[in-house]
ZAMARGU-4260 file (C-alpha; in steps of 0.2 Angstrom, whole numbers, plus 5000, padded with zeros to 4 digits):
<rodrens>
0) 5000/5000/5000 | 5009/5014/4994 | 5006/5030/4984 | 5003/5047/4991 | 5004/5055/4975
5) 5006/5047/4958 | 5015/5048/4959 | 5111/5059/5054 | 5185/5044/5084 | 5194/5032/5087
10) 5212/5036/5081 | 5224/5023/5075 | 5241/5025/5068 | 5241/5012/5054 | 5241/5014/5035
15) 5225/5018/5024 | 5225/5000/5017 | 5226/4992/5034 | 5211/5004/5040 | 5201/4999/5024
20) 5204/4980/5028 | 5199/4982/5046 | 5184/4992/5042 | 5178/4980/5029 | 5180/4966/5041
25) 5171/4975/5054 | 5156/4979/5043 | 5155/4962/5035 | 5156/4953/5052 | 5142/4963/5059
30) 5131/4960/5044 | 5134/4942/5045 | 5130/4942/5063 | 5114/4951/5060 | 5109/4939/5046
35) 5113/4924/5056 | 5104/4930/5071 | 5088/4933/5060 | 5090/4916/5052 | 5093/4906/5068
40) 5075/4911/5074 | 5068/4903/5059 | 5077/4886/5058 | 5067/4871/5051 | 5069/4855/5060
45) 5071/4843/5046 | 5061/4838/5031 | 5049/4823/5034 | 5041/4821/5017 | 5026/4813/5026
50) 5021/4829/5035 | 5031/4843/5028 | 5021/4859/5025 | 5024/4875/5016 | 5018/4893/5016
55) 5014/4902/5000 | 5011/4921/5002 | 5001/4933/4990 | 4997/4951/4992 | 5002/4968/4994
60) 5014/4978/5006 | 5006/4971/5022 | 5014/4954/5016 | 5028/4960/5004 | 5045/4953/5011
65) 5056/4962/4998 | 5050/4957/4981 | 5049/4976/4976 | 5068/4977/4980 | 5071/4968/4963
70) 5059/4977/4951 | 5060/4994/4942 | 5049/5005/4953 | 5049/5021/4963 | 5053/5022/4982
75) 5035/5025/4985 | 5034/5006/4982 | 5050/5001/4991 | 5055/5000/5009 | 5074/4995/5007
80) 5081/5010/5017 | 5082/5015/5035 | 5073/5016/5047 | 5063/5001/5039 | 5067/4985/5048
85) 5076/4993/5062 | 5067/4984/5077 | 5071/4966/5072 | 5082/4964/5057 | 5093/4979/5061
90) 5093/4984/5043 | 5080/4987/5029 | 5074/4971/5021 | 5060/4978/5010 | 5046/4975/5023
95) 5035/4990/5026 | 5037/4989/5044 | 5050/4992/5058 | 5052/4973/5059 | 5043/4957/5054
100) 5026/4955/5046 | 5011/4944/5049 | 5018/4931/5037 | 5035/4930/5046 | 5027/4926/5063
105) 5015/4913/5055 | 5031/4905/5047 | 5039/4905/5064 | 5024/4897/5073 | 5023/4884/5059
110) 5041/4879/5062 | 5046/4885/5044 | 5061/4895/5039 | 5059/4913/5035 | 5049/4913/5019
115) 5060/4921/5005 | 5053/4933/4992 | 5051/4925/4975 | 5063/4938/4966 | 5077/4936/4979
120) 5092/4928/4970 | 5098/4911/4976 | 5090/4903/4992 | 5083/4889/4981 | 5083/4877/4995
125) 5074/4889/5007 | 5060/4890/4993 | 5056/4872/4995 | 5047/4877/5011 | 5037/4891/5003
130) 5038/4907/4993 | 5033/4925/4996 | 5025/4932/4980 | 5018/4948/4988 | 5022/4965/4981
135) 5019/4982/4989 | 5006/4992/4979 | 4998/4977/4971 | 4980/4974/4969 | 4968/4961/4963
140) 4966/4972/4947 | 4980/4972/4935 | 4976/4991/4932 | 4980/4995/4951 | 4997/5005/4950
145) 5001/4996/4934 | 5019/4996/4929 | 5025/4999/4946 | 5021/4984/4955 | 5018/4965/4953
150) 5000/4962/4951 | 4990/4947/4958 | 4989/4940/4941 | 5008/4940/4939 | 5011/4933/4957
155) 5000/4918/4951 | 5012/4916/4936 | 5027/4916/4948 | 5018/4903/4958 | 5016/4892/4943
160) 5035/4893/4940 | 5038/4887/4958 | 5025/4873/4956 | 5035/4867/4940 | 5051/4868/4950
165) 5043/4857/4964 | 5038/4844/4951 | 5056/4843/4944 | 5063/4842/4962 | 5051/4830/4970
170) 5042/4821/4956 | 5024/4823/4951 | 5015/4813/4965 | 5026/4820/4979 | 5024/4838/4973
175) 5006/4836/4972 | 5005/4831/4990 | 5016/4845/4996 | 5005/4858/4986 | 4989/4851/4994
180) 4997/4852/5011 | 5003/4869/5009 | 4994/4884/5017 | 4991/4899/5005 | 4991/4916/5015
185) 4982/4930/5005 | 4980/4948/5009 | 4975/4958/4993 | 4962/4972/4989 | 4968/4987/4999
190) 4977/4996/4985 | 4962/4993/4973 | 4952/5004/4984 | 4966/5016/4990 | 4972/5020/4972
195) 4958/5032/4967 | 4961/5043/4983 | 4980/5042/4983 | 4981/5048/4965 | 4967/5061/4967
200) 4956/5052/4955 | 4938/5047/4956 | 4930/5030/4952 | 4922/5030/4935 | 4909/5016/4940
205) 4898/5014/4956 | 4907/5008/4972 | 4897/4991/4972 | 4903/4988/4954 | 4921/4991/4958
210) 4920/4979/4972 | 4912/4966/4962 | 4926/4967/4949 | 4939/4966/4963 | 4930/4950/4970
215) 4928/4943/4953 | 4947/4944/4950 | 4951/4936/4967 | 4938/4922/4963 | 4947/4918/4947
220) 4964/4918/4956 | 4957/4906/4969 | 4950/4894/4957 | 4967/4894/4948 | 4976/4889/4964
225) 4963/4876/4968 | 4965/4869/4950 | 4984/4867/4953 | 4981/4858/4970 | 4980/4871/4983
230) 4967/4867/4997 | 4971/4877/5012 | 4969/4896/5012 | 4971/4910/5025 | 4964/4927/5021
235) 4966/4944/5028 | 4952/4956/5025 | 4954/4974/5020 | 4957/4986/5035 | 4948/5002/5039
240) 4957/5012/5025 | 4949/5028/5028 | 4956/5029/5046 | 4974/5027/5040 | 4984/5043/5043
245) 4988/5045/5025 | 4969/5045/5020 | 4964/5057/5035 | 4976/5070/5029 | 4968/5071/5012
250) 4952/5079/5018 | 4949/5096/5025 | 4943/5089/5042 | 4958/5079/5047 | 4949/5074/5063
255) 4938/5061/5055 | 4941/5046/5044 | 4939/5047/5025 | 4921/5039/5024 | 4921/5033/5006
260) 4938/5023/5008 | 4931/5015/5024 | 4915/5011/5015 | 4924/5002/5001 | 4933/4992/5013
265) 4917/4987/5022 | 4909/4982/5006 | 4924/4972/5000 | 4924/4962/5017 | 4906/4957/5016
270) 4908/4951/4998 | 4924/4942/5003 | 4916/4933/5017 | 4902/4928/5006 | 4913/4922/4993
275) 4923/4910/5004 | 4908/4902/5012 | 4901/4900/4994 | 4917/4892/4988 | 4917/4880/5003
280) 4900/4874/4999 | 4903/4871/4981 | 4921/4865/4980 | 4927/4849/4988 | 4941/4850/5000
285) 4942/4869/5000 | 4947/4875/5018 | 4949/4893/5024 | 4952/4904/5038 | 4947/4923/5037
290) 4955/4936/5049 | 4945/4951/5052 | 4959/4964/5051 | 4947/4978/5049 | 4939/4975/5066
295) 4955/4971/5075 | 4963/4987/5069 | 4948/4998/5074 | 4948/4990/5091 | 4966/4994/5094
300) 4964/5012/5087 | 4949/5016/5098 | 4957/5007/5114 | 4976/5007/5112 | 4980/5005/5130
305) 4969/4990/5131 | 4981/4981/5119 | 4998/4988/5126 | 4999/5003/5114 | 5001/5022/5119
310) 4997/5029/5102 | 4982/5023/5091 | 4981/5036/5077 | 4997/5044/5074 | 5011/5035/5064
315) 5028/5032/5072 | 5037/5038/5056 | 5032/5052/5044 | 5028/5070/5045 | 5013/5082/5046
320) 4996/5079/5055 | 4995/5061/5062 | 5012/5059/5053 | 5001/5056/5038 | 5013/5061/5025
325) 5021/5046/5017 | 5039/5052/5020 | 5047/5039/5031 | 5065/5037/5028 | 5067/5053/5018
330) 5068/5044/5001 | 5051/5049/4994 | 5043/5065/4987 | 5043/5073/5004 | 5060/5071/5012
335) 5056/5078/5030 | 5051/5065/5043 | 5050/5062/5061 | 5053/5045/5070 | 5046/5040/5087
340) 5057/5033/5100 | 5048/5017/5103 | 5038/5009/5088 | 5031/4996/5100 | 5020/5010/5108
345) 5012/5013/5091 | 5000/5004/5080 | 5005/5013/5064 | 5023/5012/5058 | 5021/5024/5044
350) 5006/5033/5036 | 5000/5017/5027 | 5008/5002/5037 | 5008/4995/5054 | 5022/4991/5067
355) 5029/4974/5071 | 5020/4974/5087 | 5004/4976/5079 | 5007/4963/5066 | 5013/4951/5080
360) 4996/4953/5089 | 4987/4950/5073 | 4997/4934/5069 | 4993/4927/5086 | 4975/4930/5083
365) 4976/4922/5066 | 4986/4907/5073 | 4976/4904/5088 | 4959/4911/5086 | 4942/4903/5080
370) 4925/4908/5077 | 4919/4901/5093 | 4932/4909/5104 | 4937/4925/5094 | 4925/4934/5083
375) 4940/4941/5073 | 4944/4924/5065 | 4930/4918/5054 | 4929/4900/5046 | 4930/4882/5052
380) 4948/4884/5055 | 4962/4895/5061 | 4979/4895/5053 | 4986/4883/5066 | 4973/4870/5062
385) 4976/4872/5043 | 4994/4868/5045 | 4989/4852/5055 | 4977/4845/5041 | 4986/4831/5031
</rodrens>
């Protein structure tokens, strides 16, 4: 979720060359230490072909682990510069947060390695436990920020390449089993509804029709994954977009949410829930979990202290009212930005994205919740149960 417009001595007496070698060694050692520290948290305990699972991730900036680092796009759609990543990784990774995302926590809870971006060079062995295809700015519609992001349609094409790789690696039958055991985590749609507001345009069709087209594209995507062999799906619905800092600063009365954006999110979420229950009734073996990200976010914004936060509306990183100008890192159109002291106190990291602390709370709900115990997770399963299904 991206666009706001379319577009801070030690003295040694040795030679310069010695200093360079020392400096290079010091930096390299620190980077290796940081990378090893992060990777150690996500080690996978063996590969038992009888119960091995994988995680495939599709979506936008809420789930993008760095695919946009490798495409020709603007910094509006990238987060590969400080202070992004500072809380956990110690360096930017391309994630639109101060640290980890929902998908990173889900992988950890499932005892999987850190799921790599599809476009990240190398790491072919790690990709045998899943792949992250998400792209910041992407939508279910190909037209959403077209040319700057990896659309859901293209993400599906990338997935098909991985499926072919698995067939070559494991053989047809074993690959088919692994595909069916895998969990597919999907968070898409926000940019389809944000883009008209962030580009100062208006919808050319009624809201309901726009939502129908988005849901139609998502339906086609799900049927394609099912046809290939996917059976277990986890979904994030669209958050209350109108109450994001970046949307609130677009209207004269910055004290309230942008009503039309919130309305679109609400319409989408009703349609998404109906779609999933319909597919479940009609398609054999289709299993799903739907997380109400919208309601969960609103609860935290309205009652931040109840969930351990000190600030529920202002972003940690940015400038202007609510720090709603998308300037975090000083690499975008507006260079000025302020950074809070402790991101854990904030729900919003920048004007369009959430902090690691928020994402972790969401991941815990997705993993453990259920429609009988927690109204924020809808469906016969939570993600934990999906991973347990053979």
